[in-house]
C-alpha positions in Angstrom: -9.4 88.7 -79.4 -7.4 85.9 -78.1 -7.7 82.5 -78.0 -9.9 80.8 -74.9 -7.2 78.2 -73.2 -7.8 75.0 -73.3 -9.3 72.6 -70.8 -6.4 69.7 -69.7 -7.1 66.1 -70.4 -9.1 64.7 -67.4 -6.4 62.4 -66.0 -4.0 65.9 -66.3 -6.6 67.3 -64.2 -6.6 64.4 -61.4 -2.7 64.0 -61.3 -2.8 68.2 -60.9 -5.1 67.9 -57.7 -3.2 65.2 -56.5 0.3 67.1 -56.8 -1.1 70.1 -55.4 -3.2 68.1 -52.3 -1.0 65.0 -51.8 -2.5 61.5 -51.6 -5.2 60.9 -49.7 -4.4 59.5 -46.7 -5.8 55.9 -45.8 -6.3 54.7 -42.0 -4.0 51.9 -41.4 -5.4 48.7 -40.4 -3.6 46.9 -37.8 -1.3 44.0 -38.5 -3.7 40.4 -38.0 -1.3 37.1 -37.7 -2.5 34.7 -40.1 -4.9 32.4 -38.8 -5.5 34.5 -35.7 -9.1 35.8 -34.8 -9.9 39.1 -35.4 -9.9 42.4 -33.4 -13.5 42.4 -32.6 -14.0 38.7 -31.9 -10.7 38.9 -29.5 -12.5 41.7 -27.6 -15.8 39.5 -27.5 -13.3 36.9 -26.4 -12.3 39.2 -23.7 -15.0 40.1 -22.4 -16.9 36.7 -21.9 -13.8 36.1 -20.0 -13.7 38.7 -17.9 -17.8 37.3 -17.1 -17.3 33.8 -16.6 -17.6 32.5 -13.1 -14.1 30.7 -12.0 -14.1 27.3 -12.7 -14.3 25.6 -9.7 -11.4 23.6 -8.3 -11.5 19.8 -8.2 -11.0 18.3 -4.6 -8.2 15.7 -4.2 -9.9 11.8 -3.7 -9.3 10.9 -0.3 -7.0 8.3 0.3 -8.0 4.3 0.3 -8.0 2.6 3.5 -5.3 0.5 4.1 -6.2 -3.4 3.3 -7.9 -4.8 6.9 -5.3 -8.4 7.0 -7.2 -11.7 7.5 -8.3 -13.0 10.9 -4.9 -15.2 11.0 -2.6 -13.0 9.7 -4.0 -10.3 12.2 -3.3 -12.7 14.8 0.0 -13.6 14.2 0.8 -10.1 13.9 -0.7 -9.0 17.3 1.3 -11.6 18.7 4.2 -10.6 17.4 3.7 -7.0 18.7 2.6 -7.9 22.1 6.3 -10.4 22.1 8.3 -7.3 21.1 6.7 -4.9 24.2 7.0 -7.5 27.0 9.9 -8.6 28.2 10.7 -12.7 28.2 11.2 -13.6 32.1 14.2 -15.7 32.8 12.5 -17.9 35.0 10.2 -18.8 32.3 10.3 -22.3 29.9 12.0 -21.9 26.4 8.9 -22.0 24.9 8.1 -19.1 26.7 11.0 -16.7 27.2 11.8 -16.0 23.5 15.0 -16.2 21.5 18.2 -17.3 23.1 21.1 -14.9 22.7 24.1 -16.1 20.3 27.2 -15.5 21.9 30.4 -15.1 18.9 34.1 -16.3 19.5 35.7 -13.5 21.1 39.2 -15.2 22.4 40.6 -16.3 19.3 39.0 -14.0 16.5 40.1 -14.1 13.1 42.0 -17.1 13.8 40.8 -21.0 13.9 41.5 -23.0 16.9 43.4 -25.4 17.8 42.0 -29.6 17.3 40.3 -31.1 20.1 42.7 -33.0 22.6 40.0 -34.8 24.5 37.0 -36.9 22.7 33.8 -34.9 22.2 30.3 -36.5 22.8 26.7 -35.7 22.6 25.0 -35.5 26.0 21.5 -37.2 26.0 19.4 -37.4 29.4 15.7 -38.8 30.2 13.2 -38.7 33.0 13.3 -42.7 32.6 16.9 -43.5 33.1 20.4 -42.0 33.3 22.2 -40.2 30.8 24.4 -41.2 28.0 26.9 -39.9 25.8 27.6 -40.5 22.2 30.6 -39.6 20.1 30.3 -37.4 17.3 32.7 -39.0 15.5 31.3 -43.0 15.4 28.5 -42.2 16.8 28.6 -45.0 19.3 27.0 -44.5 23.0 27.8 -45.4 26.7 26.9 -45.0 29.7 27.5 -41.2 31.2 28.6 -42.8 34.3 30.4 -39.8 36.5 32.1 -36.8 34.8 33.6 -33.7 34.9 33.9 -31.5 31.8 33.1 -28.4 29.8 30.0 -27.9 27.5 28.8 -26.0 24.9 25.5 -25.8 23.5 25.7 -24.2 19.5 21.8 -23.6 18.9 18.9 -23.5 20.6 17.2 -26.8 20.1 20.5 -28.5 19.5 22.4 -31.3 22.0 24.7 -30.5 24.7 28.1 -31.3 23.7 30.2 -32.4 26.4 34.7 -32.9 26.3 35.2 -35.2 30.1 38.4 -33.9 31.7 40.5 -36.3 33.5 39.7 -34.8 36.9 37.9 -32.0 38.7 39.6 -28.5 38.2 41.4 -30.2 35.9 42.0 -28.0 32.2 40.6 -29.3 29.1 40.2 -27.9 25.7 38.8 -24.5 25.6 35.1 -23.7 24.7 36.3 -22.5 21.1 38.5 -25.6 20.3 34.9 -27.7 21.5 32.6 -26.1 19.4 34.8 -26.5 16.7 34.9 -30.2 17.5 30.9 -30.1 17.0 29.0 -31.1 13.7 27.8 -27.2 13.8 31.7 -26.2 14.0 32.7 -28.5 11.7 30.5 -26.8 8.7 31.9 -23.4 9.6 29.5 -21.8 12.7 31.7 -20.7 15.5 28.7 -18.8 17.6 27.5 -20.5 20.9 24.4 -20.3 22.7 25.9 -21.5 26.4 29.4 -22.5 27.2 30.2 -23.9 31.0 31.1 -26.8 32.9 29.2 -29.7 33.8 29.3 -32.7 36.7 27.7 -35.4 36.3 27.6 -38.4 39.0 26.3 -42.2 37.8 24.2 -40.7 35.1 22.5 -37.4 36.8 23.4 -34.1 36.5 24.8 -32.4 39.6 25.7 -29.4 38.6 26.5 -26.7 35.6 27.3 -23.2 35.0 27.6 -20.8 32.2 30.6 -19.4 30.9 29.2 -17.3 28.2 29.8 -14.5 31.0 33.3 -14.8 29.2 31.7 -13.7 26.1 29.6 -11.1 26.9 26.8 -11.5 29.8 25.4 -14.5 32.0 21.8 -15.3 30.7 19.0 -17.2 31.7 19.3 -20.4 33.2 17.6 -22.3 30.5 20.0 -21.3 27.8 22.3 -24.2 28.5 19.6 -27.0 27.5 20.0 -28.5 31.1 18.3 -28.6 34.3 17.7 -25.2 36.2 17.5 -26.3 39.3 20.9 -27.7 38.7 22.6 -24.5 37.9 25.3 -22.9 39.5 26.8 -19.9 39.8 30.3 -19.0 37.8 31.9 -18.0 40.9 31.1 -21.5 42.7 33.5 -24.3 42.5 32.5 -27.2 40.7 34.5 -29.7 43.1 31.8 -28.8 45.8 29.1 -30.3 43.6 30.8 -33.7 44.5 31.3 -33.0 48.0 27.7 -32.5 48.3 27.0 -36.3 46.7 
């Protein structure tokens, strides 16, 4: 009788089974990044996000109101706004008629005017007595007497500068030249607020005109700094001022 077959060893039997049926398939686990939450944790977070109420939109704060100026500053601003809106009448005195117009020298732009040929004086008049003339170079004064000449005024509150001429209608220094001989002109200023001709008899102003129209346009009668009732149009002959006296 043939001998009984030998039973393979247990590890041999396990190897034979693995060879015949193949390796037991293991379910693949999803890769999880290091430090990331597990899949069931992520699923719970997603569910919470779907069911959580939307966050409330934060309202922007209302802009702060502008600061209210103190009373005296508010009054100054109001006066300036009213003055800007209201035109200045020409018949009012300088304190109420606004700023003066300044005229640049357009007759000799870019070139200095020639030096004065005639003396230059600052005119001073008062209600109590006749006008006097002050020499701008020496400071000496003397009664104006009877004078015909050209005049300029360099600033709103400054004096009237007079350049006497030999006779009525006789040509003299130009207004740019007169302006250049004033103390302001010596400091480099070449703009005037008024320029024209003036007539004086026995220390009293009998007439004046305004020739700033040669630069732009004639302005109010107070711009010359002399009595407005003695103002005459530029078209009037200054010799008529003396004939009437």
